[in-house]
C-alpha positions in Angstrom: -30.3 1.0 26.8 -30.8 3.2 29.8 -34.3 4.3 28.9 -37.3 2.1 28.5 -40.2 0.8 30.5 -38.3 0.3 33.7 -36.9 3.8 33.5 -33.4 2.6 33.4 -33.8 1.2 36.9 -32.1 -1.8 38.2 -34.1 -5.1 38.2 -33.0 -7.6 40.7 -33.7 -11.4 39.9 -33.5 -14.5 42.0 -34.0 -18.0 40.4 -33.0 -21.6 40.6 -31.7 -21.8 37.0 -30.6 -19.1 34.6 -29.7 -19.2 30.9 -28.5 -16.1 29.0 -28.1 -15.9 25.2 -26.0 -13.0 24.1 -24.9 -11.6 20.7 -21.6 -10.6 19.3 -19.4 -11.2 22.3 -17.0 -13.6 20.5 -16.6 -15.9 23.2 -15.8 -15.8 26.9 -12.2 -14.7 26.2 -13.3 -11.7 24.2 -15.8 -10.9 26.9 -13.2 -10.9 29.5 -10.8 -8.8 27.6 -13.4 -6.3 26.5 -13.6 -2.9 27.9 -17.1 -2.6 26.7 -19.8 -2.5 29.3 -22.9 -2.9 27.1 -23.8 -6.3 26.0 -26.8 -7.2 23.9 -28.8 -10.0 25.4 -30.9 -12.0 22.9 -32.8 -14.1 25.4 -33.0 -14.8 29.1 -34.6 -18.0 30.5 -35.1 -18.3 34.2 -36.8 -21.4 35.7 -37.8 -22.4 39.2 -38.6 -19.9 42.0 -38.3 -16.8 39.9 -38.4 -13.6 42.0 -38.0 -10.1 40.4 -37.9 -6.8 42.1 -37.7 -3.2 40.8 -38.6 0.2 42.1 -42.3 -0.4 41.4 -43.1 -4.0 41.8 -42.4 -7.4 43.2 -43.0 -10.5 41.0 -42.9 -14.2 41.6 -43.3 -16.8 38.9 -42.2 -20.3 38.0 -40.7 -19.3 34.5 -39.4 -16.2 33.0 -38.5 -15.7 29.4 -37.0 -12.3 28.2 -36.9 -11.6 24.4 -34.4 -8.9 23.7 -35.7 -8.1 20.2 -39.1 -7.2 21.4 -38.0 -6.3 24.9 -40.8 -8.3 26.5 -40.7 -10.6 29.5 -43.2 -13.5 29.6 -43.9 -14.8 33.1 -45.6 -18.2 33.7 -46.8 -20.1 36.6 -46.7 -23.9 37.4 -49.9 -25.7 36.6 -52.5 -24.9 39.2 -50.5 -21.9 40.4 -50.4 -18.2 39.6 -47.8 -15.5 38.7 -48.1 -12.9 41.4 -47.3 -9.2 40.9 -47.4 -6.8 43.8 -47.3 -3.2 42.6 -46.1 -1.1 45.4 -48.6 1.6 44.7 -51.6 -0.8 44.4 -53.5 -2.4 47.3 -54.3 -5.7 45.4 -51.8 -8.0 43.7 -52.2 -9.1 40.1 -52.6 -12.8 39.7 -52.6 -14.7 36.4 -51.3 -18.0 35.0 -49.3 -16.0 32.4 -48.3 -12.3 32.2 -46.5 -10.5 29.4 -44.4 -7.4 30.6 -43.5 -4.9 27.7 -40.5 -3.2 29.1 -40.5 -0.4 26.4 -44.1 0.6 27.4 -43.9 -0.6 31.1 -47.2 -2.3 30.4 -48.5 -5.6 31.8 -50.6 -7.8 29.6 -52.7 -10.2 31.6 -53.1 -13.7 29.9 -55.3 -16.2 31.6 -56.1 -14.1 34.7 -56.3 -15.6 38.2 -59.0 -15.3 40.7 
């Protein structure tokens, strides 16, 4: 951790529902007793009103899925809607039904672009 596409920066998230899947924590008791700060997250699923913010962009989507093995974030919109990404250094937002964000490369792949 620490390095990677987001430059080790903090990513804030707001959502209606969040599910985390973690490896090797040995249950909530082991987690509470642990002095370890680093936890490996296998997957994150956020659904409903997903809002993300980091130092470079603001993102809104209906659904977010993070894959820890590939370090990718898949952002999806509701039918008839779009995922919106406002990059703070760009004048126009990116709109698409589905966007894949490669965190290692800090690269956005537009799938089903919006108009």
